[in-house]
Backbone as CSV, one residue per row, in Angstrom:
resi,resn,N_x,N_y,N_z,CA_x,CA_y,CA_z,C_x,C_y,C_z
1,MET,0.691,-1.070,0.226,-0.015,0.240,0.074,0.909,1.149,0.360
2,ARG,0.856,2.204,-1.281,1.035,3.594,-0.866,0.911,4.389,0.096
3,THR,2.267,5.039,0.567,1.471,6.288,1.674,1.024,7.210,0.288
4,GLN,0.355,8.313,0.950,0.025,9.646,0.194,0.875,10.167,-0.617
5,ASN,1.757,10.343,0.140,3.284,11.144,-0.082,3.926,9.930,-1.889
6,GLY,3.743,9.170,-1.526,4.524,8.058,-2.448,3.674,8.227,-3.643
7,LYS,2.245,8.072,-3.552,1.375,8.367,-4.495,1.487,10.261,-5.134
8,ASN,1.844,10.810,-4.582,1.959,12.318,-4.925,3.377,12.612,-5.708
9,VAL,4.322,11.818,-5.098,5.529,11.658,-5.758,4.827,10.786,-7.491
10,CYS,4.715,10.153,-7.196,4.321,9.504,-8.215,3.869,9.856,-9.484
11,GLU,2.364,10.716,-8.988,1.919,11.278,-10.077,2.402,13.017,-10.733
12,GLN,3.420,13.105,-9.307,4.258,14.340,-10.179,5.017,14.311,-11.401
13,ARG,6.265,13.093,-10.692,7.093,12.183,-11.948,6.492,12.305,-13.315
14,LYS,4.871,11.816,-13.159,3.598,11.255,-14.369,3.399,12.894,-15.145
15,ARG,3.471,14.527,-14.208,3.318,15.389,-14.756,4.634,15.244,-15.242
16,ASN,5.663,15.538,-14.673,6.956,16.012,-15.167,6.834,15.497,-16.444
17,ASP,6.971,14.231,-16.757,6.807,13.485,-18.423,6.286,13.867,-18.944
18,LEU,4.932,14.264,-18.880,3.588,14.699,-19.861,4.206,16.171,-20.226
19,GLU,4.866,16.743,-19.705,5.342,18.067,-19.554,6.567,18.231,-20.677
20,GLN,7.489,17.313,-20.529,8.578,17.228,-21.239,8.339,16.703,-22.341
21,SER,7.079,15.749,-22.881,6.530,15.489,-23.938,5.330,16.104,-24.737
22,THR,5.247,16.990,-24.440,4.488,17.497,-24.875,4.986,19.096,-25.787
23,PRO,4.526,19.424,-26.361,4.897,20.804,-27.680,4.820,22.027,-26.759
24,ASN,3.781,22.183,-25.992,3.200,23.566,-25.540,2.435,23.551,-24.392
25,LEU,2.394,24.630,-23.937,1.254,24.674,-22.730,-0.124,24.174,-23.171
26,GLU,-1.029,24.403,-24.042,-1.841,23.823,-24.418,-2.036,23.062,-24.070
27,SER,-0.661,21.963,-25.084,-1.409,20.017,-25.301,-1.366,19.285,-24.117
28,PHE,0.276,20.170,-23.612,0.493,19.827,-22.097,-0.917,19.794,-20.832
29,LEU,-2.023,20.794,-21.003,-3.014,21.120,-20.402,-4.506,20.160,-20.702
30,LYS,-4.119,20.055,-21.856,-5.243,18.935,-23.019,-4.894,17.830,-22.402
31,ASN,-3.338,17.209,-22.105,-3.195,16.034,-21.819,-3.652,15.844,-20.082
32,LEU,-3.755,16.534,-19.939,-3.767,16.418,-18.242,-5.181,15.989,-17.526
33,ASP,-6.298,16.891,-18.758,-7.273,15.939,-18.502,-8.043,16.091,-17.249
34,LEU,-7.889,18.093,-16.934,-8.150,18.437,-15.558,-9.740,18.800,-15.678
35,LYS,-10.837,18.194,-14.881,-11.931,18.766,-15.091,-11.760,20.299,-13.858
36,VAL,-12.879,20.872,-13.998,-13.079,22.709,-13.150,-13.886,22.647,-13.037
37,LEU,-14.519,22.596,-11.823,-15.644,23.200,-11.591,-15.769,25.448,-11.151
38,VAL,-16.458,26.061,-12.030,-16.240,27.436,-11.570,-17.812,27.516,-11.060
39,LYS,-17.249,28.487,-10.160,-18.568,28.831,-9.388,-19.088,30.564,-8.637
40,ASN,-20.003,30.791,-8.960,-19.618,32.657,-8.552,-19.232,32.960,-6.897
41,ALA,-18.683,33.391,-7.019,-18.231,33.731,-5.290,-19.514,34.553,-4.679
42,ASN,-19.939,33.654,-3.591,-20.812,34.921,-2.773,-19.978,34.867,-1.135
43,GLU,-20.220,35.510,-0.185,-20.337,35.925,0.585,-19.884,34.673,1.863
44,PHE,-20.584,33.378,1.833,-19.980,32.401,2.590,-18.503,31.724,1.754
45,THR,-18.792,31.780,0.512,-17.120,31.219,-0.114,-16.317,31.451,-0.022
46,ILE,-16.341,33.286,0.318,-15.393,34.112,0.625,-15.007,34.228,1.980
47,GLN,-15.740,33.866,3.043,-15.764,33.905,4.132,-14.875,32.161,4.578
48,GLU,-15.508,31.741,3.737,-14.690,30.086,4.204,-13.190,30.452,3.751
49,TYR,-13.024,30.908,2.285,-11.750,31.003,1.908,-10.580,31.698,2.634
50,ARG,-10.926,32.862,3.357,-10.589,33.611,4.337,-9.759,32.920,5.315
51,SER,-11.257,32.357,5.727,-10.582,31.381,7.225,-10.072,30.334,7.267
52,SER,-9.529,29.834,5.732,-8.968,28.186,5.352,-7.292,29.025,4.771
53,HIS,-7.218,30.073,4.771,-6.184,31.058,3.984,-5.621,32.412,4.848
54,LYS,-5.563,32.212,6.307,-5.218,33.309,6.910,-4.160,34.225,6.428
55,ASP,-3.435,32.800,6.054,-1.736,33.743,6.010,-1.428,33.954,4.243
56,LYS,-2.304,33.832,3.618,-2.129,34.342,2.144,-3.102,35.411,1.888
57,PRO,-2.932,36.289,0.943,-3.199,37.253,0.494,-4.280,36.639,-0.700
58,ILE,-5.648,37.117,-0.989,-6.753,36.619,-2.255,-6.414,37.268,-3.131
59,GLN,-6.093,36.503,-4.478,-5.324,36.972,-5.110,-6.700,36.965,-6.634
60,SER,-6.508,37.950,-7.376,-7.433,37.788,-8.257,-6.668,37.712,-9.358
61,TYR,-7.182,36.411,-10.494,-6.750,36.331,-11.563,-7.734,36.902,-12.718
62,ASP,-7.306,37.463,-13.948,-7.885,38.609,-15.137,-6.985,38.252,-16.385
63,LYS,-7.067,36.526,-16.325,-6.581,36.139,-17.815,-7.824,34.762,-17.993
64,THR,-8.443,35.214,-19.488,-9.166,34.171,-19.911,-8.473,33.478,-20.580
65,LEU,-8.729,32.424,-20.461,-7.865,31.086,-20.883,-9.081,30.412,-22.419
66,PRO,-7.735,30.121,-23.397,-9.288,29.708,-24.636,-9.679,28.092,-24.381
67,ARG,-10.800,27.921,-24.936,-11.580,27.101,-24.251,-10.953,25.891,-25.342
68,ILE,-10.954,24.629,-24.833,-9.970,22.945,-25.098,-11.222,22.131,-25.553
């Protein structure tokens, strides 16, 4: 049975190999096969984030990525 750390190391190694074998960032991101759920922020989610990230400033990202 693998430890969580061992699993993370193995997954990172796979990502590194994939990054080396893809010609550009767009191909790399496509091959990761990520699923992302984006929701509008509301007072509850903002407070929840602030309480769990007290030592980190809230960052805003203004980057529109192409639809893949």
